[in-house]
PAZAKE-691794 format. One record per atom (N, C-alpha, C): x, y, z; chain; atom name; residue in one letter; residue number from 1. Coordinates in nm, 4 decimals. Layout:
<sites>
+----------+----------+----------+---+----+---+-----+
:        u :        v :        w : c :  a : r :   k :
+----------+----------+----------+---+----+---+-----+
:        X :        Y :        Z : A : CA : a : NUM :
...
+----------+----------+----------+---+----+---+-----+
</sites>
This chain:
<sites>
+----------+----------+----------+---+----+---+-----+
:        u :        v :        w : c :  a : r :   k :
+----------+----------+----------+---+----+---+-----+
:  10.4620 :  12.0030 :   8.0956 : A :  N : m :   1 :
:  10.5146 :  11.8911 :   7.9951 : A : CA : m :   1 :
:  10.7022 :  11.9143 :   8.0189 : A :  C : m :   1 :
:  10.7779 :  11.8122 :   7.9658 : A :  N : e :   2 :
:  10.9345 :  11.8193 :   7.9841 : A : CA : e :   2 :
:  10.9749 :  11.8986 :   7.9402 : A :  C : e :   2 :
:  11.0911 :  11.9889 :   8.0157 : A :  N : k :   3 :
:  11.2102 :  12.1164 :   7.9762 : A : CA : k :   3 :
:  11.3106 :  12.0265 :   7.9149 : A :  C : k :   3 :
:  11.3287 :  12.1788 :   7.8404 : A :  N : f :   4 :
:  11.4572 :  12.1039 :   7.7063 : A : CA : f :   4 :
:  11.5178 :  12.2174 :   7.7517 : A :  C : f :   4 :
:  11.7122 :  12.1607 :   7.6785 : A :  N : y :   5 :
:  11.7790 :  12.2738 :   7.7663 : A : CA : y :   5 :
:  11.8693 :  12.2928 :   7.6461 : A :  C : y :   5 :
:  11.9156 :  12.3741 :   7.5576 : A :  N : i :   6 :
:  12.0164 :  12.2964 :   7.4556 : A : CA : i :   6 :
:  12.1536 :  12.3843 :   7.5231 : A :  C : i :   6 :
:  12.2593 :  12.2772 :   7.6164 : A :  N : v :   7 :
:  12.3173 :  12.3017 :   7.6680 : A : CA : v :   7 :
:  12.5296 :  12.3353 :   7.6288 : A :  C : v :   7 :
:  12.5595 :  12.4040 :   7.6174 : A :  N : e :   8 :
:  12.7040 :  12.4561 :   7.5320 : A : CA : e :   8 :
:  12.7936 :  12.3415 :   7.5814 : A :  C : e :   8 :
:  12.8682 :  12.2756 :   7.4886 : A :  N : y :   9 :
:  12.9779 :  12.1879 :   7.5531 : A : CA : y :   9 :
:  13.1067 :  12.1633 :   7.4524 : A :  C : y :   9 :
:  13.1847 :  12.2721 :   7.5262 : A :  N : g :  10 :
:  13.3096 :  12.3287 :   7.4301 : A : CA : g :  10 :
:  13.2079 :  12.3162 :   7.2550 : A :  C : g :  10 :
:  13.2583 :  12.2305 :   7.1784 : A :  N : e :  11 :
:  13.2723 :  12.2715 :   7.0223 : A : CA : e :  11 :
:  13.1303 :  12.1983 :   6.9893 : A :  C : e :  11 :
:  13.0799 :  12.1683 :   7.0666 : A :  N : v :  12 :
:  12.8763 :  12.1198 :   7.0756 : A : CA : v :  12 :
:  12.7827 :  12.1867 :   7.1307 : A :  C : v :  12 :
:  12.6910 :  12.1493 :   7.0425 : A :  N : y :  13 :
:  12.5392 :  12.1329 :   7.1579 : A : CA : y :  13 :
:  12.4843 :  12.0298 :   7.1834 : A :  C : y :  13 :
:  12.4113 :  12.0386 :   7.3377 : A :  N : e :  14 :
:  12.3724 :  11.9214 :   7.3293 : A : CA : e :  14 :
:  12.2326 :  11.9401 :   7.3870 : A :  C : e :  14 :
:  12.1434 :  11.8995 :   7.3257 : A :  N : l :  15 :
:  11.9572 :  11.9105 :   7.2918 : A : CA : l :  15 :
:  11.9583 :  11.8150 :   7.4639 : A :  C : l :  15 :
:  11.9223 :  11.8504 :   7.5721 : A :  N : c :  16 :
:  11.9418 :  11.7876 :   7.6423 : A : CA : c :  16 :
:  11.7604 :  11.7780 :   7.7502 : A :  C : c :  16 :
:  11.7113 :  11.7516 :   7.8446 : A :  N : n :  17 :
:  11.5779 :  11.7654 :   7.8950 : A : CA : n :  17 :
:  11.6428 :  11.7857 :   8.0684 : A :  C : n :  17 :
:  11.5405 :  11.7771 :   8.1292 : A :  N : e :  18 :
:  11.6170 :  11.8293 :   8.2810 : A : CA : e :  18 :
:  11.6593 :  11.7105 :   8.3724 : A :  C : e :  18 :
:  11.6879 :  11.6558 :   8.3197 : A :  N : g :  19 :
:  11.7119 :  11.4931 :   8.4193 : A : CA : g :  19 :
:  11.8718 :  11.5000 :   8.3046 : A :  C : g :  19 :
:  11.9025 :  11.5134 :   8.2322 : A :  N : g :  20 :
:  12.0005 :  11.4966 :   8.1952 : A : CA : g :  20 :
:  12.0357 :  11.4597 :   8.0593 : A :  C : g :  20 :
:  11.9321 :  11.3714 :   8.0174 : A :  N : h :  21 :
:  11.9219 :  11.2735 :   7.8775 : A : CA : h :  21 :
:  11.8926 :  11.3654 :   7.7572 : A :  C : h :  21 :
:  12.0097 :  11.3078 :   7.6531 : A :  N : v :  22 :
:  12.0786 :  11.3653 :   7.5505 : A : CA : v :  22 :
:  11.9918 :  11.2999 :   7.4140 : A :  C : v :  22 :
:  11.9333 :  11.4073 :   7.3953 : A :  N : y :  23 :
:  11.8399 :  11.4188 :   7.2643 : A : CA : y :  23 :
:  11.9263 :  11.3922 :   7.1114 : A :  C : y :  23 :
:  12.0115 :  11.5507 :   7.1186 : A :  N : c :  24 :
:  12.1229 :  11.4930 :   6.9851 : A : CA : c :  24 :
:  12.1793 :  11.5892 :   7.0214 : A :  C : c :  24 :
:  12.2710 :  11.6059 :   6.9367 : A :  N : i :  25 :
:  12.3857 :  11.6821 :   6.9486 : A : CA : i :  25 :
:  12.4276 :  11.7263 :   6.8026 : A :  C : i :  25 :
:  12.5065 :  11.8744 :   6.8157 : A :  N : i :  26 :
:  12.5038 :  11.9252 :   6.7046 : A : CA : i :  26 :
:  12.6465 :  11.9952 :   6.7288 : A :  C : i :  26 :
:  12.7362 :  12.0195 :   6.6270 : A :  N : t :  27 :
:  12.8667 :  12.0704 :   6.6329 : A : CA : t :  27 :
:  12.8547 :  12.1544 :   6.6007 : A :  C : t :  27 :
:  12.9862 :  12.2567 :   6.6750 : A :  N : k :  28 :
:  12.9313 :  12.4373 :   6.5905 : A : CA : k :  28 :
:  13.0350 :  12.4456 :   6.5214 : A :  C : k :  28 :
:  12.9966 :  12.5270 :   6.4438 : A :  N : g :  29 :
:  13.1163 :  12.5651 :   6.3525 : A : CA : g :  29 :
:  13.0387 :  12.5387 :   6.1748 : A :  C : g :  29 :
:  12.9391 :  12.4532 :   6.1700 : A :  N : s :  30 :
:  12.8995 :  12.3999 :   6.0824 : A : CA : s :  30 :
:  12.8043 :  12.5690 :   6.0206 : A :  C : s :  30 :
:  12.7869 :  12.5484 :   5.9026 : A :  N : s :  31 :
:  12.6663 :  12.6264 :   5.8311 : A : CA : s :  31 :
:  12.5756 :  12.6469 :   5.9132 : A :  C : s :  31 :
:  12.4640 :  12.5233 :   5.9024 : A :  N : v :  32 :
:  12.3228 :  12.5242 :   5.9405 : A : CA : v :  32 :
:  12.3575 :  12.5027 :   6.1029 : A :  C : v :  32 :
:  12.4131 :  12.4804 :   6.1516 : A :  N : a :  33 :
:  12.4533 :  12.4740 :   6.3358 : A : CA : a :  33 :
:  12.3433 :  12.5643 :   6.4511 : A :  C : a :  33 :
:  12.4042 :  12.6639 :   6.3808 : A :  N : e :  34 :
:  12.3088 :  12.7768 :   6.4380 : A : CA : e :  34 :
:  12.1212 :  12.7846 :   6.3376 : A :  C : e :  34 :
:  12.1080 :  12.7754 :   6.2412 : A :  N : h :  35 :
:  11.9846 :  12.7331 :   6.1862 : A : CA : h :  35 :
:  11.8905 :  12.6024 :   6.3148 : A :  C : h :  35 :
:  12.0481 :  12.4928 :   6.2365 : A :  N : v :  36 :
:  11.9542 :  12.3912 :   6.3887 : A : CA : v :  36 :
:  11.9231 :  12.3892 :   6.5160 : A :  C : v :  36 :
:  11.9966 :  12.4867 :   6.6086 : A :  N : v :  37 :
:  11.9780 :  12.5415 :   6.7104 : A : CA : v :  37 :
:  11.8973 :  12.6314 :   6.7257 : A :  C : v :  37 :
:  11.8488 :  12.7313 :   6.6512 : A :  N : q :  38 :
:  11.6953 :  12.7909 :   6.6806 : A : CA : q :  38 :
:  11.5771 :  12.7311 :   6.6207 : A :  C : q :  38 :
:  11.6192 :  12.6543 :   6.5007 : A :  N : y :  39 :
:  11.4688 :  12.5548 :   6.5398 : A : CA : y :  39 :
:  11.4579 :  12.4694 :   6.6388 : A :  C : y :  39 :
:  11.5378 :  12.4157 :   6.7285 : A :  N : l :  40 :
:  11.5272 :  12.2936 :   6.8424 : A : CA : l :  40 :
:  11.4622 :  12.4332 :   6.9495 : A :  C : l :  40 :
:  11.4508 :  12.5704 :   6.9807 : A :  N : e :  41 :
:  11.4625 :  12.6806 :   7.0551 : A : CA : e :  41 :
:  11.3296 :  12.6716 :   7.0308 : A :  C : e :  41 :
:  11.3131 :  12.6659 :   6.8978 : A :  N : d :  42 :
:  11.1303 :  12.7243 :   6.8470 : A : CA : d :  42 :
:  11.0666 :  12.5922 :   6.8827 : A :  C : d :  42 :
:  11.0907 :  12.4871 :   6.8470 : A :  N : r :  43 :
:  10.9859 :  12.3516 :   6.8029 : A : CA : r :  43 :
:  10.9997 :  12.2923 :   6.9547 : A :  C : r :  43 :
:  11.1044 :  12.3092 :   7.0023 : A :  N : y :  44 :
:  11.0898 :  12.2191 :   7.1627 : A : CA : y :  44 :
:  11.1070 :  12.3252 :   7.2710 : A :  C : y :  44 :
:  11.0682 :  12.4902 :   7.2431 : A :  N : n :  45 :
:  11.0975 :  12.5739 :   7.3754 : A : CA : n :  45 :
:  11.2154 :  12.5528 :   7.4682 : A :  C : n :  45 :
:  11.2838 :  12.5171 :   7.3765 : A :  N : a :  46 :
:  11.4060 :  12.4786 :   7.4409 : A : CA : a :  46 :
:  11.4604 :  12.5851 :   7.5234 : A :  C : a :  46 :
:  11.5694 :  12.5624 :   7.6131 : A :  N : t :  47 :
:  11.6683 :  12.7022 :   7.7096 : A : CA : t :  47 :
:  11.7952 :  12.7097 :   7.6786 : A :  C : t :  47 :
:  11.8518 :  12.7773 :   7.5507 : A :  N : r :  48 :
:  12.0359 :  12.7740 :   7.5542 : A : CA : r :  48 :
:  12.0774 :  12.8051 :   7.6650 : A :  C : r :  48 :
:  12.1753 :  12.6858 :   7.7306 : A :  N : l :  49 :
:  12.2223 :  12.7317 :   7.8528 : A : CA : l :  49 :
:  12.4125 :  12.7053 :   7.8465 : A :  C : l :  49 :
:  12.5079 :  12.7917 :   7.9454 : A :  N : s :  50 :
:  12.6362 :  12.7429 :   7.9194 : A : CA : s :  50 :
:  12.6323 :  12.5820 :   8.0094 : A :  C : s :  50 :
:  12.7451 :  12.5164 :   7.9836 : A :  N : q :  51 :
:  12.7864 :  12.4177 :   8.0624 : A : CA : q :  51 :
:  12.7366 :  12.4695 :   8.1696 : A :  C : q :  51 :
:  12.8308 :  12.5511 :   8.2824 : A :  N : d :  52 :
:  12.8259 :  12.6010 :   8.4649 : A : CA : d :  52 :
:  12.6431 :  12.6383 :   8.4836 : A :  C : d :  52 :
:  12.5895 :  12.6588 :   8.3692 : A :  N : k :  53 :
:  12.4029 :  12.6941 :   8.4089 : A : CA : k :  53 :
:  12.3305 :  12.5724 :   8.4728 : A :  C : k :  53 :
:  12.3995 :  12.4479 :   8.3616 : A :  N : f :  54 :
:  12.3418 :  12.3289 :   8.3403 : A : CA : f :  54 :
:  12.3239 :  12.2714 :   8.4187 : A :  C : f :  54 :
:  12.4475 :  12.2342 :   8.4539 : A :  N : e :  55 :
:  12.5534 :  12.1972 :   8.5988 : A : CA : e :  55 :
:  12.4425 :  12.2011 :   8.7270 : A :  C : e :  55 :
:  12.4491 :  12.3656 :   8.7431 : A :  N : a :  56 :
:  12.4059 :  12.4215 :   8.8608 : A : CA : a :  56 :
:  12.2584 :  12.4031 :   8.8286 : A :  C : a :  56 :
:  12.1831 :  12.3720 :   8.7434 : A :  N : l :  57 :
:  12.0226 :  12.3648 :   8.7505 : A : CA : l :  57 :
:  12.0128 :  12.2313 :   8.8310 : A :  C : l :  57 :
:  12.1057 :  12.1425 :   8.7715 : A :  N : k :  58 :
:  12.0252 :  11.9843 :   8.7897 : A : CA : k :  58 :
:  12.1163 :  11.9727 :   8.9618 : A :  C : k :  58 :
:  12.1543 :  12.0450 :   8.9921 : A :  N : a :  59 :
:  12.2165 :  12.0004 :   9.1457 : A : CA : a :  59 :
:  12.1098 :  12.0326 :   9.2475 : A :  C : a :  59 :
+----------+----------+----------+---+----+---+-----+
</sites>
């Protein structure tokens, strides 16, 4: 099964697969952003990572 990551890039979160393909972008700061991120974590078993950790993982 494909592995998904929620990567924090400045003012947005991106739902990416391990190859770096972006499936959606969530803007931080909205009242629903954290709920959406939590849903994606639960629904896709996504791991939340910082940009640095995700870049290191892809390398």
